[in-house]
C-alpha positions in Angstrom: 108.4 71.6 114.7 105.3 73.4 113.5 102.5 73.0 111.0 101.0 76.1 109.3 97.2 75.8 109.1 95.0 78.4 107.3 92.5 79.6 109.8 89.6 80.3 107.3 89.8 77.2 105.2 91.5 74.8 107.6 94.0 73.7 105.0 97.7 72.9 105.7 100.7 74.4 104.0 102.4 71.4 102.4 105.7 70.9 100.5 105.4 68.4 97.8 108.3 66.5 96.2 107.0 67.7 92.8 108.9 70.3 90.9 107.5 73.9 91.2 105.4 74.9 88.2 106.6 78.4 87.4 109.5 79.8 89.3 112.2 77.1 89.0 112.7 73.6 87.6 114.6 72.6 90.8 112.5 74.0 93.6 109.8 71.9 95.3 106.1 72.9 94.9 104.3 74.4 97.9 100.5 73.8 98.1 97.7 73.6 100.6 96.1 70.2 101.5 93.1 69.2 103.6 95.1 66.7 105.7 98.5 67.1 107.2 101.4 64.6 106.9 105.2 64.7 107.2 105.4 67.1 104.2 103.4 69.6 106.3 105.9 69.6 109.2 108.3 72.6 109.2 111.1 73.4 111.5 111.7 77.0 112.6 115.4 78.1 112.7 117.1 81.5 113.1 119.0 82.9 110.1 122.7 83.2 110.4 122.4 86.9 111.1 119.8 86.4 113.8 121.6 83.8 115.8 122.8 86.4 118.2 119.3 86.5 119.7 118.7 84.3 122.7 115.0 83.8 121.7 112.8 84.7 118.8 111.8 88.4 119.0 109.1 90.1 116.9 110.5 92.4 114.2 114.0 91.5 115.2 114.9 87.9 114.4 114.8 86.6 110.8 113.3 83.1 110.6 113.9 80.3 108.1 111.2 77.6 107.7 112.7 74.2 106.8 110.9 71.2 105.5 112.9 68.3 107.0 111.1 65.7 104.9 112.2 67.4 101.6 115.4 69.0 103.0 114.5 72.5 101.6 113.6 76.0 102.8 110.4 78.0 102.0 111.2 80.7 99.6 109.5 83.7 98.0 109.8 83.2 94.3 110.4 85.7 91.5 107.4 85.1 89.2 103.7 85.6 89.5 101.1 82.9 89.4 98.5 83.0 86.7 94.9 84.0 87.2 94.1 80.9 89.3 96.7 82.1 91.8 95.3 85.7 91.9 98.6 86.8 90.4 100.4 86.4 93.7 104.1 85.6 93.9 104.7 81.9 93.9 106.1 80.3 97.1 108.5 77.4 96.6 110.8 75.3 98.7 114.5 75.5 97.7 117.6 73.5 98.5 119.8 76.4 97.4 118.8 78.9 100.0 122.4 79.6 100.9 122.9 81.5 97.6 120.3 84.1 98.4 119.5 84.0 102.1 117.2 87.0 102.0 114.6 85.2 99.9 114.0 82.6 102.6 113.9 84.8 105.6 110.6 85.6 107.3 109.8 88.1 110.1 107.5 87.5 113.0 105.3 90.6 113.4 102.9 89.6 116.2 102.6 86.7 118.6 99.5 85.7 120.6 99.8 82.5 122.5 96.9 80.9 124.5 99.5 79.4 126.9 100.6 82.8 128.1 98.6 85.2 130.3 98.0 88.5 128.7 99.8 90.4 131.4 103.1 88.6 130.6 103.2 90.1 127.1 105.0 93.3 127.3 105.1 95.6 124.3 108.3 97.6 123.9 107.7 100.9 122.1 110.1 101.4 119.3 112.0 104.6 118.8 111.6 107.0 115.9 114.8 105.9 114.1 114.0 102.2 114.6 110.5 102.7 113.2 111.9 104.7 110.3 114.5 102.0 109.5 111.9 99.2 109.7 109.4 100.9 107.4 112.1 101.7 104.8 113.3 98.1 104.7 109.7 96.8 104.6 108.8 99.2 101.7 112.0 98.2 99.8 111.2 94.4 100.2 107.6 94.9 99.3 108.3 97.1 96.2 111.0 94.7 94.9 108.4 91.9 95.0 106.0 93.8 92.6 106.4 92.3 89.2 104.5 93.1 86.0 101.9 90.7 84.6 102.3 89.4 81.1 100.0 91.9 79.5 101.4 95.0 81.3 104.0 97.2 79.7 106.5 98.6 82.1 109.5 100.9 81.5 113.0 101.6 82.8 114.2 104.8 84.4 116.6 105.7 81.5 113.6 106.0 79.2 111.8 108.7 81.2 113.8 111.9 80.7 114.1 111.0 77.0 110.3 110.6 76.7 111.2 107.3 75.0 107.7 105.8 75.0 104.2 106.4 76.4 101.6 104.3 78.0 98.0 103.6 77.0 95.2 104.0 79.5 91.6 102.8 79.2 92.5 101.3 75.8 89.5 100.1 73.8 89.4 98.7 70.2 86.2 100.6 69.6 86.8 103.9 71.3 90.6 104.2 71.3 92.1 105.4 74.6 94.2 108.0 76.4 97.9 107.9 75.5 100.1 108.9 78.5 103.0 110.7 76.8 105.2 113.5 78.2 105.2 116.7 76.3 108.4 116.2 74.3 109.1 119.9 74.0 109.2 120.3 77.7 110.9 116.9 78.4 113.7 117.4 76.0 114.2 121.1 77.0 114.4 119.9 80.7 117.0 117.3 79.8 119.0 119.9 77.8 118.9 122.4 80.8 120.5 119.8 83.1 123.6 119.8 80.9 123.5 123.6 80.6 123.4 123.9 84.4 126.4 121.6 84.6 128.3 123.8 82.1 127.3 127.0 84.0 128.7 125.5 87.2 132.0 124.5 85.5 132.2 128.0 83.9 131.5 129.7 87.2 134.1 127.6 89.1 136.7 128.3 86.4 136.0 132.1 86.6 136.6 131.9 90.4 139.8 129.9 90.0 141.2 132.4 87.6 139.9 135.4 89.5 137.9 136.5 86.5 134.5 138.2 86.4 131.6 136.2 87.8 129.1 135.6 85.0 126.1 134.4 87.0 124.5 135.5 90.2 125.8 133.3 93.1 122.5 133.1 95.0 120.4 132.2 91.9 122.9 129.5 90.9 122.9 128.1 94.4 119.1 127.8 94.4 119.1 126.2 91.0 121.7 123.6 92.1 119.3 122.6 94.9 116.7 121.9 92.2 119.3 119.6 90.6 119.9 117.8 93.9 116.1 117.3 94.4 115.8 115.9 90.9 118.6 113.4 91.4 117.2 112.5 94.9 113.8 111.6 93.3 115.2 109.9 90.2 118.4 108.0 90.9 116.8 105.6 93.5 114.6 104.0 90.7 117.8 102.6 89.2 118.3 100.5 92.4 114.8 99.1 92.5 113.9 95.7 91.2 110.2 96.2 91.2 108.0 97.0 88.2 108.3 100.6 87.1 106.0 102.8 85.1 106.3 106.2 83.3 104.4 108.0 86.0 107.1 107.2 88.6 109.2 109.9 87.0 106.9 112.8 87.7 108.1 113.5 91.3 111.6 114.1 89.8 110.0 115.9 86.7 108.7 118.7 89.0 112.2 119.5 90.2 113.4 119.3 86.6 110.9 121.9 85.5 112.0 124.2 88.4 115.6 123.6 87.4 114.7 124.7 83.8 113.1 127.9 85.1 116.2 128.6 87.2 118.6 128.1 84.3 116.5 130.2 82.0 116.6 133.0 84.5 120.3 132.7 84.9 120.7 133.0 81.1 118.2 135.9 80.7 119.9 137.8 83.5 122.7 138.5 81.1 120.3 140.0 78.5 118.7 143.4 78.4 115.3 143.8 80.0 113.6 144.2 76.6 115.3 141.1 75.1 114.6 139.0 78.2 110.9 139.9 78.1 110.7 138.9 74.4 112.4 135.6 75.1 110.1 134.8 78.0 107.1 135.4 75.8 108.5 133.3 73.0 109.2 130.5 75.5 105.6 130.6 76.9 104.1 130.6 73.4 106.2 127.6 72.5 105.0 125.7 75.6 101.4 126.6 74.9 101.7 125.5 71.3 103.2 122.2 72.2 100.4 121.7 74.8 97.7 122.3 72.1 99.4 120.0 69.7 99.6 117.0 72.0 96.3 117.7 73.9 94.2 115.1 71.9 96.5 112.3 73.1 96.4 113.4 76.7 92.6 114.0 76.9 91.5 111.2 74.7 89.9 113.5 72.0 88.7 111.4 69.0 91.1 111.5 66.1 90.3 110.5 62.5 93.0 109.5 60.1 91.7 111.8 57.3 93.1 114.8 59.3 89.7 116.5 59.5 89.4 116.2 63.3 92.7 116.4 65.2 94.3 114.1 62.7 97.4 116.3 62.7 98.6 114.5 65.8 100.0 111.8 63.5 102.5 114.3 62.2 103.9 114.6 65.7 104.9 110.9 66.0 108.6 111.9 66.1 109.9 108.6 67.6 109.2 105.1 66.4 108.7 104.0 70.0 105.6 106.2 70.3 102.8 103.8 69.7 99.9 106.0 68.7 
């Protein structure tokens, strides 16, 4: 049986019989109080997975903190507290911890006891794979706990390649702001080139199967497929995350998407004459430059007036209703 006391303020972690204010209408409220009582007494137990350990070990055993007086387990909630709680995740005490055991498990990272001589505390160095595994799990748990506040505008991964919507930065009613929007010409071209690459792979495999003429250079196609692998490796994991996501999380995958587009263009131009390939490259570069100039006022926060005298033409490029500029 233990009591958790905050070292700086001297207050005790206490489970009240009241209903939690934000997370759930069933869970008990967890607060801090100046004095301790039976509601401050917690029992440490090992989780079902950690019962194989003979004793509690740091970074190994998962602990569950039970309030015997209220018959519940401390739990990390799913909603943020308002301003008075510094927008931290609410901690409650739940009687339904069996349904989601991961939300009630805690890990002991360090133990210093005044009842033990220092020389009896041996530190076992962790191996590389163990450290890697621990950090990945810790990052996953921490990231999944990040939730957007009420005024924040988040997005979902499926929106990013489509350039579905942008994000306002430094927004001011008086001076406007910077609208973070991907260049739609590049984004949509990149998305199209993914499907073109898939078609090229199918066409190449069919030609090999039928012993027909190989249309594309094998080495170049192999390299471009690696760009596709890098794109998927940096993009697909976001669909598995429960944390708050923003548009800029796509840009690691976007770099590979741009390299993929360059590889596909070179595969296609390799079948053209040198003169035609040069002309097409110049036209592509001019199109990219023109699209950059067109959307630059949004990206750099250049003042825009609605009478179209100073960069007002950007309102013509509001091609999607979801673009809020």
